[in-house]
C-alpha positions as CSV (number, residue, x, y, z in Angstrom):
1,M,51.6,-45.3,-36.8
2,I,48.3,-46.7,-35.4
3,T,47.9,-50.4,-35.3
4,P,44.4,-52.1,-35.5
5,I,44.7,-53.2,-31.9
6,D,45.1,-49.6,-30.7
7,L,41.9,-48.7,-32.7
8,Q,40.0,-51.5,-31.2
9,V,41.1,-50.5,-27.6
10,N,40.1,-46.9,-28.3
11,M,36.7,-47.9,-29.6
12,N,36.0,-50.1,-26.6
13,Q,36.7,-47.1,-24.3
14,V,34.4,-44.6,-26.0
15,H,31.4,-45.5,-23.8
16,E,33.5,-44.8,-20.7
17,I,34.5,-41.4,-22.1
18,G,30.8,-40.7,-22.7
19,R,29.8,-41.6,-19.2
20,A,32.6,-39.4,-17.8
21,E,31.4,-36.4,-19.9
22,Q,27.8,-37.0,-18.9
23,S,28.7,-37.0,-15.2
24,R,30.7,-33.8,-15.6
25,N,27.8,-32.1,-17.3
26,T,25.4,-33.3,-14.6
27,A,27.8,-32.1,-11.8
28,V,28.1,-28.6,-13.4
29,G,24.3,-28.3,-13.4
30,A,24.0,-29.5,-9.8
31,Q,26.7,-27.1,-8.8
32,Q,25.0,-24.2,-10.5
33,N,21.7,-25.1,-8.8
34,F,23.5,-25.2,-5.4
35,L,25.1,-21.8,-6.0
36,D,21.7,-20.3,-7.0
37,D,20.0,-21.7,-3.8
38,E,22.9,-20.4,-1.7
39,A,22.7,-16.9,-3.2
40,S,18.9,-16.7,-2.7
41,R,19.3,-17.9,0.9
42,L,21.9,-15.2,1.6
43,A,19.7,-12.6,0.0
44,N,16.7,-13.6,2.2
45,Q,18.9,-13.6,5.3
46,K,20.2,-10.1,4.6
47,K,16.6,-8.9,4.0
48,E,15.5,-10.5,7.3
49,R,18.5,-8.8,9.2
50,L,17.6,-5.5,7.7
51,E,13.9,-5.9,8.8
52,E,15.0,-6.9,12.3
53,S,17.2,-3.9,12.7
54,Q,14.4,-1.6,11.5
55,Q,12.0,-3.2,13.9
56,A,14.4,-2.9,16.7
57,E,15.0,0.8,15.8
58,H,11.2,1.4,15.8
59,A,10.8,-0.5,19.1
60,G,13.5,1.7,20.6
61,I,11.8,4.9,19.4
62,N,8.4,3.6,20.7
63,D,10.1,2.8,24.1
64,S,11.5,6.2,24.4
65,L,8.2,7.8,23.5
66,A,6.5,5.6,26.1
67,D,9.0,6.7,28.7
68,E,8.4,10.3,27.9
69,K,4.6,9.8,28.2
70,E,5.1,8.1,31.5
71,E,7.3,10.9,32.8
72,K,4.7,13.4,31.8
73,R,2.0,11.4,33.6
74,R,4.2,11.3,36.7
75,R,4.9,15.0,36.5
76,F,1.2,15.8,36.1
77,S,0.3,13.5,39.0
78,R,2.9,15.2,41.2
79,E,1.6,18.6,40.3
80,R,-1.9,17.5,41.0
81,E,-0.9,16.1,44.4
82,K,0.7,19.4,45.3
83,E,-2.5,21.2,44.3
84,E,-4.6,18.8,46.4
85,T,-2.6,19.3,49.5
86,V,-4.1,21.5,52.1
87,P,-2.8,25.1,51.6
88,Q,-1.7,27.0,54.5
89,K,-4.1,29.7,55.6
90,S,-2.5,33.0,55.1
91,S,-5.5,35.2,55.7
92,A,-8.9,34.9,57.2
93,D,-10.6,35.6,53.9
94,V,-9.5,32.3,52.3
95,M,-11.3,29.2,53.5
96,Y,-10.7,25.6,52.6
97,D,-13.1,22.6,52.5
98,D,-12.1,19.1,51.5
99,R,-15.2,18.6,49.5
100,L,-15.5,22.0,47.8
101,G,-12.0,23.1,47.2
102,R,-9.7,26.0,48.0
103,E,-11.8,29.1,47.6
104,I,-15.2,29.3,49.2
105,D,-17.4,32.4,49.0
106,I,-19.2,32.9,52.2
107,F,-22.3,35.1,52.0
108,K,-23.6,36.4,55.3
């Protein structure tokens, strides 16, 4: 059995119930926006990490290629230095001049 006083109390509290429902609905929307922002931030972060790892991999490959090129240059310069050194005279037919090179034709 509902008495009129109970109905009056219930009607006086309707606006408070409305405020509580409104704040709940607002909180759900704010929470959804926060979750969306967090998901997009994580997706961007994963993409950046992937790009960084790919750049590091390319940098490693480029470094190794540069090292190989440098080693080839060193080898070439060593071979060149060996060629430029004064050869030992094994026979009288071969002459050497610093300006002209190893083999010199001598016409008499």
